FIKOLZA-1660 file (N, C-alpha, C; in steps of 0.1 Angstrom, whole numbers, plus 5000, padded with zeros to 4 digits):
% residues 249
   i   px   py   pz ch aa at
   1 5040 4853 5181  A  X  N
   1 5037 4867 5180  A  X CA
   1 5025 4870 5174  A  X  C
   2 5016 4878 5178  A  X  N
   2 5004 4881 5172  A  X CA
   2 5006 4892 5159  A  X  C
   3 4998 4892 5151  A  X  N
   3 4999 4902 5138  A  X CA
   3 5002 4915 5144  A  X  C
   4 4993 4921 5152  A  X  N
   4 4996 4934 5156  A  X CA
   4 5010 4937 5162  A  X  C
   5 5014 4928 5170  A  X  N
   5 5028 4927 5178  A  X CA
   5 5038 4928 5164  A  X  C
   6 5036 4920 5156  A  X  N
   6 5045 4919 5144  A  X CA
   6 5046 4933 5136  A  X  C
   7 5033 4937 5132  A  X  N
   7 5035 4950 5126  A  X CA
   7 5039 4961 5133  A  X  C
   8 5037 4962 5149  A  X  N
   8 5042 4972 5155  A  X CA
   8 5058 4971 5156  A  X  C
   9 5063 4960 5156  A  X  N
   9 5077 4958 5156  A  X CA
   9 5083 4962 5142  A  X  C
  10 5076 4958 5132  A  X  N
  10 5081 4963 5120  A  X CA
  10 5081 4977 5118  A  X  C
  11 5071 4984 5123  A  X  N
  11 5068 4998 5121  A  X CA
  11 5080 5004 5129  A  X  C
  12 5084 5000 5141  A  X  N
  12 5092 5005 5151  A  X CA
  12 5106 5004 5143  A  X  C
  13 5109 4994 5138  A  X  N
  13 5122 4990 5131  A  X CA
  13 5124 5002 5118  A  X  C
  14 5112 5000 5110  A  X  N
  14 5112 5010 5099  A  X CA
  14 5114 5024 5103  A  X  C
  15 5106 5029 5113  A  X  N
  15 5107 5043 5117  A  X CA
  15 5121 5047 5123  A  X  C
  16 5126 5036 5131  A  X  N
  16 5140 5038 5137  A  X CA
  16 5151 5039 5125  A  X  C
  17 5148 5032 5114  A  X  N
  17 5158 5035 5104  A  X CA
  17 5157 5047 5097  A  X  C
  18 5144 5053 5097  A  X  N
  18 5142 5066 5090  A  X CA
  18 5150 5077 5099  A  X  C
  19 5149 5075 5113  A  X  N
  19 5155 5083 5122  A  X CA
  19 5170 5086 5119  A  X  C
  20 5176 5074 5118  A  X  N
  20 5190 5074 5117  A  X CA
  20 5194 5079 5103  A  X  C
  21 5185 5079 5093  A  X  N
  21 5185 5083 5080  A  X CA
  21 5187 5098 5080  A  X  C
  22 5179 5104 5089  A  X  N
  22 5177 5119 5089  A  X CA
  22 5188 5126 5097  A  X  C
  23 5197 5118 5103  A  X  N
  23 5211 5122 5108  A  X CA
  23 5221 5125 5098  A  X  C
  24 5219 5118 5087  A  X  N
  24 5227 5121 5076  A  X CA
  24 5220 5128 5064  A  X  C
  25 5229 5132 5054  A  X  N
  25 5222 5140 5044  A  X CA
  25 5212 5131 5036  A  X  C
  26 5200 5137 5034  A  X  N
  26 5189 5130 5027  A  X CA
  26 5190 5132 5012  A  X  C
  27 5190 5121 5006  A  X  N
  27 5189 5124 4991  A  X CA
  27 5178 5118 4983  A  X  C
  28 5174 5123 4971  A  X  N
  28 5163 5119 4964  A  X CA
  28 5170 5117 4950  A  X  C
  29 5167 5104 4945  A  X  N
  29 5173 5101 4933  A  X CA
  29 5161 5092 4925  A  X  C
  30 5163 5086 4915  A  X  N
  30 5156 5077 4907  A  X CA
  30 5161 5064 4905  A  X  C
  31 5151 5055 4905  A  X  N
  31 5154 5042 4903  A  X CA
  31 5146 5035 4892  A  X  C
  32 5149 5026 4885  A  X  N
  32 5140 5019 4873  A  X CA
  32 5133 5006 4877  A  X  C
  33 5121 5007 4873  A  X  N
  33 5112 4994 4875  A  X CA
  33 5111 4989 4861  A  X  C
  34 5112 4976 4860  A  X  N
  34 5111 4969 4848  A  X CA
  34 5096 4971 4839  A  X  C
  35 5086 4973 4847  A  X  N
  35 5073 4977 4841  A  X CA
  35 5067 4989 4844  A  X  C
  36 5074 4996 4853  A  X  N
  36 5066 5010 4858  A  X CA
  36 5076 5022 4851  A  X  C
  37 5089 5017 4848  A  X  N
  37 5099 5029 4844  A  X CA
  37 5105 5036 4854  A  X  C
  38 5111 5049 4850  A  X  N
  38 5117 5055 4863  A  X CA
  38 5108 5061 4873  A  X  C
  39 5113 5061 4887  A  X  N
  39 5103 5067 4898  A  X CA
  39 5113 5073 4908  A  X  C
  40 5108 5079 4917  A  X  N
  40 5116 5086 4928  A  X CA
  40 5118 5075 4939  A  X  C
  41 5131 5076 4944  A  X  N
  41 5135 5067 4956  A  X CA
  41 5142 5078 4965  A  X  C
  42 5146 5072 4977  A  X  N
  42 5155 5080 4986  A  X CA
  42 5169 5076 4982  A  X  C
  43 5179 5081 4989  A  X  N
  43 5194 5076 4984  A  X CA
  43 5197 5063 4987  A  X  C
  44 5188 5055 4995  A  X  N
  44 5191 5040 4998  A  X CA
  44 5184 5033 4986  A  X  C
  45 5175 5039 4979  A  X  N
  45 5168 5032 4968  A  X CA
  45 5153 5028 4974  A  X  C
  46 5150 5034 4985  A  X  N
  46 5135 5029 4990  A  X CA
  46 5125 5039 4982  A  X  C
  47 5115 5033 4978  A  X  N
  47 5105 5040 4970  A  X CA
  47 5099 5052 4977  A  X  C
  48 5095 5060 4970  A  X  N
  48 5087 5073 4974  A  X CA
  48 5075 5074 4968  A  X  C
  49 5063 5080 4974  A  X  N
  49 5051 5080 4969  A  X CA
  49 5046 5093 4971  A  X  C
  50 5036 5098 4962  A  X  N
  50 5028 5110 4966  A  X CA
  50 5012 5106 4969  A  X  C
  51 5006 5115 4975  A  X  N
  51 4992 5111 4979  A  X CA
  51 4983 5122 4972  A  X  C
  52 4976 5118 4964  A  X  N
  52 4967 5125 4955  A  X CA
  52 4957 5135 4963  A  X  C
  53 4955 5131 4975  A  X  N
  53 4945 5141 4984  A  X CA
  53 4952 5152 4990  A  X  C
  54 4967 5150 4990  A  X  N
  54 4973 5164 4992  A  X CA
  54 4972 5176 4983  A  X  C
  55 4974 5186 4987  A  X  N
  55 4973 5199 4978  A  X CA
  55 4989 5205 4979  A  X  C
  56 4992 5213 4970  A  X  N
  56 5005 5219 4967  A  X CA
  56 5011 5223 4981  A  X  C
  57 5022 5216 4983  A  X  N
  57 5030 5218 4996  A  X CA
  57 5023 5217 5009  A  X  C
  58 5013 5209 5008  A  X  N
  58 5004 5207 5022  A  X CA
  58 5002 5194 5024  A  X  C
  59 5009 5187 5031  A  X  N
  59 5007 5173 5038  A  X CA
  59 4994 5173 5045  A  X  C
  60 4987 5162 5041  A  X  N
  60 4973 5158 5048  A  X CA
  60 4975 5143 5055  A  X  C
  61 4985 5137 5052  A  X  N
  61 4985 5123 5058  A  X CA
  61 4992 5124 5073  A  X  C
  62 4983 5122 5084  A  X  N
  62 4987 5123 5097  A  X CA
  62 4983 5111 5106  A  X  C
  63 4987 5111 5118  A  X  N
  63 4982 5101 5128  A  X CA
  63 4984 5086 5122  A  X  C
  64 4973 5079 5122  A  X  N
  64 4973 5064 5117  A  X CA
  64 4977 5064 5103  A  X  C
  65 4972 5073 5092  A  X  N
  65 4978 5074 5080  A  X CA
  65 4993 5077 5079  A  X  C
  66 4998 5083 5088  A  X  N
  66 5014 5085 5087  A  X CA
  66 5021 5072 5093  A  X  C
  67 5015 5064 5100  A  X  N
  67 5021 5053 5105  A  X CA
  67 5021 5043 5094  A  X  C
  68 5013 5043 5084  A  X  N
  68 5013 5035 5071  A  X CA
  68 5021 5041 5061  A  X  C
  69 5021 5054 5060  A  X  N
  69 5029 5061 5049  A  X CA
  69 5038 5070 5058  A  X  C
  70 5049 5068 5062  A  X  N
  70 5057 5077 5070  A  X CA
  70 5062 5089 5061  A  X  C
  71 5062 5100 5064  A  X  N
  71 5068 5111 5056  A  X CA
  71 5083 5111 5055  A  X  C
  72 5088 5114 5042  A  X  N
  72 5103 5116 5042  A  X CA
  72 5107 5129 5048  A  X  C
  73 5112 5130 5059  A  X  N
  73 5117 5142 5067  A  X CA
  73 5132 5147 5065  A  X  C
  74 5135 5158 5065  A  X  N
  74 5148 5164 5065  A  X CA
  74 5149 5175 5074  A  X  C
  75 5161 5178 5079  A  X  N
  75 5165 5189 5088  A  X CA
  75 5163 5203 5080  A  X  C
  76 5168 5203 5068  A  X  N
  76 5168 5216 5061  A  X CA
  76 5163 5212 5046  A  X  C
  77 5170 5207 5039  A  X  N
  77 5167 5204 5026  A  X CA
  77 5173 5188 5021  A  X  C
  78 5166 5185 5010  A  X  N
  78 5170 5173 5003  A  X CA
  78 5181 5175 4993  A  X  C
  79 5189 5165 4990  A  X  N
  79 5199 5168 4980  A  X CA
  79 5197 5158 4967  A  X  C
  80 5194 5167 4956  A  X  N
  80 5192 5159 4943  A  X CA
  80 5201 5150 4938  A  X  C
  81 5197 5136 4936  A  X  N
  81 5206 5127 4930  A  X CA
  81 5203 5123 4916  A  X  C
  82 5207 5114 4911  A  X  N
  82 5206 5109 4897  A  X CA
  82 5192 5110 4892  A  X  C
  83 5188 5118 4881  A  X  N
  83 5177 5117 4876  A  X CA
  83 5167 5126 4882  A  X  C
  84 5170 5135 4892  A  X  N
  84 5161 5143 4899  A  X CA
  84 5165 5157 4895  A  X  C
  85 5153 5165 4893  A  X  N
  85 5155 5179 4888  A  X CA
  85 5157 5187 4903  A  X  C
  86 5169 5193 4904  A  X  N
  86 5171 5201 4918  A  X CA
  86 5161 5212 4920  A  X  C
  87 5156 5219 4909  A  X  N
  87 5147 5228 4912  A  X CA
  87 5131 5224 4915  A  X  C
  88 5128 5211 4914  A  X  N
  88 5117 5205 4919  A  X CA
  88 5118 5200 4932  A  X  C
  89 5128 5199 4938  A  X  N
  89 5128 5196 4953  A  X CA
  89 5125 5209 4963  A  X  C
  90 5118 5205 4973  A  X  N
  90 5117 5216 4981  A  X CA
  90 5112 5209 4994  A  X  C
  91 5106 5217 5005  A  X  N
  91 5102 5211 5017  A  X CA
  91 5088 5217 5021  A  X  C
  92 5080 5210 5030  A  X  N
  92 5067 5216 5033  A  X CA
  92 5067 5212 5049  A  X  C
  93 5061 5225 5057  A  X  N
  93 5061 5222 5071  A  X CA
  93 5049 5214 5075  A  X  C
  94 5052 5203 5085  A  X  N
  94 5041 5194 5089  A  X CA
  94 5037 5202 5101  A  X  C
  95 5025 5196 5106  A  X  N
  95 5018 5204 5119  A  X CA
  95 5027 5203 5131  A  X  C
  96 5036 5194 5131  A  X  N
  96 5047 5193 5144  A  X CA
  96 5059 5202 5141  A  X  C
  97 5058 5208 5129  A  X  N
  97 5071 5217 5127  A  X CA
  97 5082 5211 5118  A  X  C
  98 5081 5197 5118  A  X  N
  98 5090 5190 5112  A  X CA
  98 5089 5193 5095  A  X  C
  99 5099 5191 5088  A  X  N
  99 5100 5195 5073  A  X CA
  99 5099 5183 5065  A  X  C
 100 5091 5181 5056  A  X  N
 100 5088 5169 5048  A  X CA
 100 5093 5173 5034  A  X  C
 101 5099 5164 5028  A  X  N
 101 5105 5167 5013  A  X CA
 101 5094 5167 5004  A  X  C
 102 5093 5176 4994  A  X  N
 102 5084 5178 4984  A  X CA
 102 5091 5176 4971  A  X  C
 103 5085 5172 4961  A  X  N
 103 5088 5172 4948  A  X CA
 103 5077 5176 4937  A  X  C
 104 5080 5187 4931  A  X  N
 104 5071 5195 4922  A  X CA
 104 5059 5198 4930  A  X  C
 105 5059 5201 4944  A  X  N
 105 5049 5205 4952  A  X CA
 105 5044 5193 4960  A  X  C
 106 5046 5181 4954  A  X  N
 106 5040 5170 4962  A  X CA
 106 5048 5165 4974  A  X  C
 107 5041 5165 4986  A  X  N
 107 5049 5158 4998  A  X CA
 107 5051 5142 4996  A  X  C
 108 5065 5140 4999  A  X  N
 108 5069 5125 4996  A  X CA
 108 5068 5116 5008  A  X  C
 109 5064 5104 5005  A  X  N
 109 5061 5095 5016  A  X CA
 109 5067 5081 5013  A  X  C
 110 5069 5072 5023  A  X  N
 110 5074 5059 5022  A  X CA
 110 5061 5050 5024  A  X  C
 111 5060 5038 5020  A  X  N
 111 5050 5026 5024  A  X CA
 111 5057 5018 5033  A  X  C
 112 5051 5016 5046  A  X  N
 112 5056 5008 5056  A  X CA
 112 5059 4994 5050  A  X  C
 113 5051 4989 5043  A  X  N
 113 5051 4974 5039  A  X CA
 113 5064 4972 5028  A  X  C
 114 5067 4983 5022  A  X  N
 114 5081 4981 5014  A  X CA
 114 5093 4979 5022  A  X  C
 115 5097 4965 5022  A  X  N
 115 5108 4962 5032  A  X CA
 115 5121 4964 5026  A  X  C
 116 5123 4967 5013  A  X  N
 116 5137 4968 5008  A  X CA
 116 5136 4975 4995  A  X  C
 117 5146 4980 4990  A  X  N
 117 5149 4988 4979  A  X CA
 117 5144 4980 4967  A  X  C
 118 5135 4987 4958  A  X  N
 118 5129 4978 4947  A  X CA
 118 5114 4974 4949  A  X  C
 119 5112 4975 4963  A  X  N
 119 5096 4972 4968  A  X CA
 119 5088 4984 4963  A  X  C
 120 5077 4981 4956  A  X  N
 120 5067 4991 4951  A  X CA
 120 5052 4987 4954  A  X  C
 121 5052 4981 4968  A  X  N
 121 5038 4976 4972  A  X CA
 121 5028 4986 4973  A  X  C
 122 5033 4999 4974  A  X  N
 122 5023 5010 4976  A  X CA
 122 5017 5016 4963  A  X  C
 123 5021 5011 4952  A  X  N
 123 5017 5016 4940  A  X CA
 123 5002 5015 4937  A  X  C
 124 4995 5024 4935  A  X  N
 124 4981 5025 4932  A  X CA
 124 4973 5020 4943  A  X  C
 125 4978 5020 4956  A  X  N
 125 4970 5017 4967  A  X CA
 125 4958 5027 4969  A  X  C
 126 4945 5022 4970  A  X  N
 126 4933 5029 4972  A  X CA
 126 4931 5039 4960  A  X  C
 127 4938 5038 4949  A  X  N
 127 4938 5047 4939  A  X CA
 127 4941 5062 4943  A  X  C
 128 4948 5062 4953  A  X  N
 128 4952 5076 4957  A  X CA
 128 4968 5076 4960  A  X  C
 129 4975 5065 4961  A  X  N
 129 4989 5066 4964  A  X CA
 129 4996 5061 4951  A  X  C
 130 5006 5068 4947  A  X  N
 130 5013 5065 4936  A  X CA
 130 5028 5068 4937  A  X  C
 131 5036 5060 4929  A  X  N
 131 5050 5065 4926  A  X CA
 131 5051 5078 4922  A  X  C
 132 5062 5084 4921  A  X  N
 132 5064 5096 4914  A  X CA
 132 5073 5096 4905  A  X  C
 133 5070 5102 4892  A  X  N
 133 5078 5101 4880  A  X CA
 133 5089 5113 4881  A  X  C
 134 5100 5112 4874  A  X  N
 134 5110 5124 4874  A  X CA
 134 5105 5136 4872  A  X  C
 135 5094 5138 4865  A  X  N
 135 5088 5151 4861  A  X CA
 135 5080 5155 4874  A  X  C
 136 5078 5147 4884  A  X  N
 136 5070 5152 4895  A  X CA
 136 5056 5149 4894  A  X  C
 137 5052 5138 4887  A  X  N
 137 5038 5135 4884  A  X CA
 137 5036 5121 4890  A  X  C
 138 5023 5119 4893  A  X  N
 138 5017 5106 4897  A  X CA
 138 5021 5096 4887  A  X  C
 139 5028 5085 4889  A  X  N
 139 5030 5075 4879  A  X CA
 139 5020 5065 4878  A  X  C
 140 5012 5066 4865  A  X  N
 140 5000 5058 4864  A  X CA
 140 5001 5054 4849  A  X  C
 141 5010 5042 4848  A  X  N
 141 5011 5037 4835  A  X CA
 141 4998 5032 4829  A  X  C
 142 4996 5034 4816  A  X  N
 142 4984 5027 4811  A  X CA
 142 4989 5014 4811  A  X  C
 143 4975 5005 4810  A  X  N
 143 4978 4989 4812  A  X CA
 143 4984 4985 4797  A  X  C
 144 4983 4991 4787  A  X  N
 144 4989 4986 4774  A  X CA
 144 5004 4987 4773  A  X  C
 145 5009 4996 4783  A  X  N
 145 5024 4997 4783  A  X CA
 145 5031 4986 4792  A  X  C
 146 5022 4977 4798  A  X  N
 146 5028 4968 4807  A  X CA
 146 5025 4954 4802  A  X  C
 147 5036 4944 4803  A  X  N
 147 5033 4931 4800  A  X CA
 147 5022 4926 4809  A  X  C
 148 5014 4916 4803  A  X  N
 148 5003 4910 4811  A  X CA
 148 5007 4905 4824  A  X  C
 149 5018 4898 4825  A  X  N
 149 5022 4892 4837  A  X CA
 149 5026 4905 4846  A  X  C
 150 5031 4915 4843  A  X  N
 150 5034 4926 4853  A  X CA
 150 5021 4934 4858  A  X  C
 151 5011 4933 4848  A  X  N
 151 4998 4941 4853  A  X CA
 151 4992 4931 4863  A  X  C
 152 4993 4918 4862  A  X  N
 152 4985 4909 4871  A  X CA
 152 4994 4910 4885  A  X  C
 153 5007 4910 4884  A  X  N
 153 5017 4911 4896  A  X CA
 153 5013 4923 4903  A  X  C
 154 5012 4933 4896  A  X  N
 154 5010 4948 4903  A  X CA
 154 4998 4949 4909  A  X  C
 155 4986 4943 4902  A  X  N
 155 4973 4945 4907  A  X CA
 155 4970 4936 4919  A  X  C
 156 4978 4923 4920  A  X  N
 156 4976 4915 4931  A  X CA
 156 4985 4920 4943  A  X  C
 157 4996 4927 4941  A  X  N
 157 5001 4934 4953  A  X CA
 157 4994 4945 4957  A  X  C
 158 4988 4952 4948  A  X  N
 158 4979 4964 4953  A  X CA
 158 4966 4958 4962  A  X  C
 159 4960 4949 4955  A  X  N
 159 4947 4942 4962  A  X CA
 159 4950 4936 4975  A  X  C
 160 4962 4930 4976  A  X  N
 160 4965 4922 4988  A  X CA
 160 4968 4934 4999  A  X  C
 161 4975 4944 4996  A  X  N
 161 4978 4953 5005  A  X CA
 161 4966 4960 5011  A  X  C
 162 4957 4963 5002  A  X  N
 162 4945 4971 5006  A  X CA
 162 4936 4961 5013  A  X  C
 163 4936 4947 5009  A  X  N
 163 4928 4937 5016  A  X CA
 163 4932 4935 5030  A  X  C
 164 4945 4935 5032  A  X  N
 164 4951 4932 5046  A  X CA
 164 4945 4943 5056  A  X  C
 165 4943 4956 5052  A  X  N
 165 4939 4967 5061  A  X CA
 165 4924 4963 5064  A  X  C
 166 4915 4958 5054  A  X  N
 166 4901 4956 5054  A  X CA
 166 4898 4944 5061  A  X  C
 167 4908 4934 5060  A  X  N
 167 4905 4921 5069  A  X CA
 167 4909 4925 5082  A  X  C
 168 4918 4933 5088  A  X  N
 168 4920 4935 5101  A  X CA
 168 4909 4943 5107  A  X  C
 169 4903 4953 5099  A  X  N
 169 4891 4961 5103  A  X CA
 169 4879 4953 5103  A  X  C
 170 4876 4943 5094  A  X  N
 170 4863 4939 5092  A  X CA
 170 4861 4924 5096  A  X  C
 171 4871 4915 5092  A  X  N
 171 4870 4902 5094  A  X CA
 171 4877 4895 5105  A  X  C
 172 4889 4901 5110  A  X  N
 172 4896 4894 5119  A  X CA
 172 4889 4890 5133  A  X  C
 173 4880 4900 5137  A  X  N
 173 4873 4895 5150  A  X CA
 173 4866 4882 5150  A  X  C
 174 4861 4878 5136  A  X  N
 174 4855 4865 5135  A  X CA
 174 4865 4853 5132  A  X  C
 175 4875 4857 5121  A  X  N
 175 4883 4845 5117  A  X CA
 175 4896 4847 5123  A  X  C
 176 4899 4855 5132  A  X  N
 176 4914 4855 5138  A  X CA
 176 4923 4864 5130  A  X  C
 177 4932 4870 5138  A  X  N
 177 4942 4879 5131  A  X CA
 177 4951 4871 5122  A  X  C
 178 4954 4858 5124  A  X  N
 178 4961 4849 5115  A  X CA
 178 4954 4841 5108  A  X  C
 179 4940 4842 5107  A  X  N
 179 4930 4833 5100  A  X CA
 179 4928 4821 5106  A  X  C
 180 4930 4820 5119  A  X  N
 180 4931 4808 5128  A  X CA
 180 4917 4803 5131  A  X  C
 181 4906 4811 5128  A  X  N
 181 4893 4809 5132  A  X CA
 181 4889 4814 5146  A  X  C
 182 4877 4813 5148  A  X  N
 182 4872 4818 5161  A  X CA
 182 4856 4817 5159  A  X  C
 183 4847 4827 5159  A  X  N
 183 4834 4826 5156  A  X CA
 183 4832 4820 5142  A  X  C
 184 4841 4825 5134  A  X  N
 184 4840 4819 5119  A  X CA
 184 4852 4809 5118  A  X  C
 185 4850 4800 5106  A  X  N
 185 4859 4791 5104  A  X CA
 185 4873 4795 5101  A  X  C
 186 4883 4785 5103  A  X  N
 186 4897 4790 5100  A  X CA
 186 4897 4792 5085  A  X  C
 187 4908 4800 5082  A  X  N
 187 4910 4803 5067  A  X CA
 187 4923 4798 5064  A  X  C
 188 4931 4792 5074  A  X  N
 188 4944 4787 5071  A  X CA
 188 4942 4774 5063  A  X  C
 189 4948 4774 5049  A  X  N
 189 4949 4763 5043  A  X CA
 189 4934 4757 5039  A  X  C
 190 4926 4768 5036  A  X  N
 190 4911 4764 5034  A  X CA
 190 4907 4760 5020  A  X  C
 191 4906 4751 5015  A  X  N
 191 4903 4747 5001  A  X CA
 191 4889 4753 4997  A  X  C
 192 4882 4759 5006  A  X  N
 192 4868 4764 5001  A  X CA
 192 4870 4777 4997  A  X  C
 193 4882 4782 4998  A  X  N
 193 4885 4797 4992  A  X CA
 193 4889 4795 4978  A  X  C
 194 4890 4784 4972  A  X  N
 194 4890 4784 4959  A  X CA
 194 4877 4788 4949  A  X  C
 195 4867 4786 4955  A  X  N
 195 4854 4790 4949  A  X CA
 195 4852 4804 4951  A  X  C
 196 4855 4811 4941  A  X  N
 196 4851 4826 4940  A  X CA
 196 4835 4829 4940  A  X  C
 197 4828 4821 4933  A  X  N
 197 4814 4824 4935  A  X CA
 197 4808 4824 4949  A  X  C
 198 4812 4813 4955  A  X  N
 198 4808 4811 4969  A  X CA
 198 4811 4823 4979  A  X  C
 199 4824 4828 4976  A  X  N
 199 4831 4836 4985  A  X CA
 199 4823 4849 4983  A  X  C
 200 4822 4854 4971  A  X  N
 200 4814 4865 4968  A  X CA
 200 4800 4866 4973  A  X  C
 201 4792 4855 4972  A  X  N
 201 4778 4854 4977  A  X CA
 201 4780 4855 4991  A  X  C
 202 4788 4849 4998  A  X  N
 202 4789 4848 5014  A  X CA
 202 4792 4861 5019  A  X  C
 203 4801 4870 5012  A  X  N
 203 4804 4883 5016  A  X CA
 203 4792 4892 5014  A  X  C
 204 4786 4891 5003  A  X  N
 204 4775 4900 4999  A  X CA
 204 4762 4898 5003  A  X  C
 205 4758 4884 5006  A  X  N
 205 4746 4881 5011  A  X CA
 205 4745 4875 5025  A  X  C
 206 4756 4873 5031  A  X  N
 206 4758 4867 5044  A  X CA
 206 4757 4853 5044  A  X  C
 207 4762 4845 5054  A  X  N
 207 4764 4831 5057  A  X CA
 207 4765 4826 5070  A  X  C
 208 4752 4822 5076  A  X  N
 208 4751 4817 5090  A  X CA
 208 4757 4828 5099  A  X  C
 209 4768 4824 5105  A  X  N
 209 4776 4834 5114  A  X CA
 209 4779 4849 5108  A  X  C
 210 4779 4850 5094  A  X  N
 210 4785 4862 5089  A  X CA
 210 4774 4870 5084  A  X  C
 211 4772 4883 5087  A  X  N
 211 4762 4891 5082  A  X CA
 211 4767 4897 5069  A  X  C
 212 4758 4901 5059  A  X  N
 212 4762 4906 5048  A  X CA
 212 4769 4920 5049  A  X  C
 213 4782 4921 5044  A  X  N
 213 4788 4932 5048  A  X CA
 213 4791 4940 5036  A  X  C
 214 4789 4935 5023  A  X  N
 214 4792 4942 5011  A  X CA
 214 4784 4954 5009  A  X  C
 215 4772 4957 5016  A  X  N
 215 4765 4970 5015  A  X CA
 215 4774 4981 5017  A  X  C
 216 4784 4978 5027  A  X  N
 216 4793 4989 5030  A  X CA
 216 4805 4989 5024  A  X  C
 217 4808 4979 5015  A  X  N
 217 4819 4977 5006  A  X CA
 217 4818 4981 4991  A  X  C
 218 4829 4986 4985  A  X  N
 218 4828 4987 4970  A  X CA
 218 4834 4975 4966  A  X  C
 219 4830 4973 4952  A  X  N
 219 4837 4961 4946  A  X CA
 219 4851 4960 4946  A  X  C
 220 4857 4971 4946  A  X  N
 220 4872 4971 4948  A  X CA
 220 4876 4966 4962  A  X  C
 221 4868 4970 4973  A  X  N
 221 4870 4964 4986  A  X CA
 221 4867 4950 4986  A  X  C
 222 4858 4945 4981  A  X  N
 222 4855 4931 4983  A  X CA
 222 4865 4925 4976  A  X  C
 223 4868 4927 4965  A  X  N
 223 4879 4921 4956  A  X CA
 223 4892 4920 4965  A  X  C
 224 4895 4932 4971  A  X  N
 224 4906 4933 4980  A  X CA
 224 4909 4923 4991  A  X  C
 225 4899 4923 4998  A  X  N
 225 4897 4914 5009  A  X CA
 225 4897 4898 5005  A  X  C
 226 4889 4896 4994  A  X  N
 226 4891 4882 4990  A  X CA
 226 4904 4880 4983  A  X  C
 227 4911 4887 4978  A  X  N
 227 4924 4885 4973  A  X CA
 227 4933 4883 4986  A  X  C
 228 4932 4890 4995  A  X  N
 228 4941 4891 5007  A  X CA
 228 4940 4874 5014  A  X  C
 229 4927 4870 5016  A  X  N
 229 4924 4857 5021  A  X CA
 229 4929 4845 5012  A  X  C
 230 4927 4849 4999  A  X  N
 230 4930 4838 4991  A  X CA
 230 4946 4836 4989  A  X  C
 231 4953 4845 4992  A  X  N
 231 4967 4845 4991  A  X CA
 231 4975 4847 5004  A  X  C
 232 4968 4843 5015  A  X  N
 232 4975 4844 5028  A  X CA
 232 4970 4833 5036  A  X  C
 233 4978 4830 5047  A  X  N
 233 4973 4819 5057  A  X CA
 233 4975 4804 5051  A  X  C
 234 4986 4804 5041  A  X  N
 234 4990 4791 5036  A  X CA
 234 4981 4789 5023  A  X  C
 235 4972 4799 5018  A  X  N
 235 4965 4798 5006  A  X CA
 235 4972 4803 4995  A  X  C
 236 4971 4799 4982  A  X  N
 236 4977 4805 4970  A  X CA
 236 4968 4803 4959  A  X  C
 237 4954 4809 4961  A  X  N
 237 4945 4806 4951  A  X CA
 237 4944 4819 4940  A  X  C
 238 4952 4830 4943  A  X  N
 238 4952 4842 4935  A  X CA
 238 4944 4852 4936  A  X  C
 239 4943 4862 4928  A  X  N
 239 4934 4874 4929  A  X CA
 239 4921 4872 4924  A  X  C
 240 4912 4881 4930  A  X  N
 240 4898 4884 4925  A  X CA
 240 4899 4899 4921  A  X  C
 241 4893 4901 4908  A  X  N
 241 4893 4914 4906  A  X CA
 241 4880 4920 4905  A  X  C
 242 4878 4934 4904  A  X  N
 242 4865 4940 4907  A  X CA
 242 4856 4937 4895  A  X  C
 243 4859 4934 4883  A  X  N
 243 4850 4929 4874  A  X CA
 243 4844 4917 4878  A  X  C
 244 4852 4909 4883  A  X  N
 244 4845 4896 4887  A  X CA
 244 4836 4897 4900  A  X  C
 245 4838 4905 4909  A  X  N
 245 4829 4908 4920  A  X CA
 245 4818 4915 4915  A  X  C
 246 4818 4923 4905  A  X  N
 246 4806 4930 4900  A  X CA
 246 4797 4920 4893  A  X  C
 247 4803 4910 4885  A  X  N
 247 4796 4901 4878  A  X CA
 247 4789 4891 4887  A  X  C
 248 4795 4887 4899  A  X  N
 248 4789 4877 4909  A  X CA
 248 4780 4882 4920  A  X  C
 249 4782 4895 4922  A  X  N
 249 4774 4900 4935  A  X CA
 249 4760 4903 4932  A  X  C
% end
């Protein structure tokens, strides 16, 4: 099954589960993450996020955005669970008339790649998606509050999620949706991906079949797509961060 088909199936199953959830009472509660602290989840423990591009009680994530970040919907209102301030819960009307749960005025969303309670793969994505604190604020912990291992794991998860989207848009037409190759070489179990200097130069300056694409990508985006290919398709070479890209490009 191709990647798009798998993603479509996962999305259908995810959205289907959400529809079933809306038939019963929707709750919002808090959960505890060992590195991030307390954050909002639904009644089943699935992580909830805010989008910093939204304004007070006004959702702006629709269409393709809403497929990746499904809104938390309710028929009338949500119920406050453990750790949640009832007076901060509310609803905002979406363009189709459905009601999206808000907290402290922030519309709440899921991240489609979070597969189970406790997953927080959407944290920090794009620098605009964040978990929500019990006070109703974007959860942006300072790096000195996190153990080094937690910092690395969180950054890798964020970059990989961002990189997958970029890979699909920019790279898959040459390298294949599963990294199987095509116009470009296969990325599956490719030992050349160990060489970060080579990768950054290839992306930023071009390489034979591949035109230079970095003119249209930020250091963060280059880091994200390289992190994705280095940790996918049977590879386990680890992340590439923005500082390394800036130094090498």
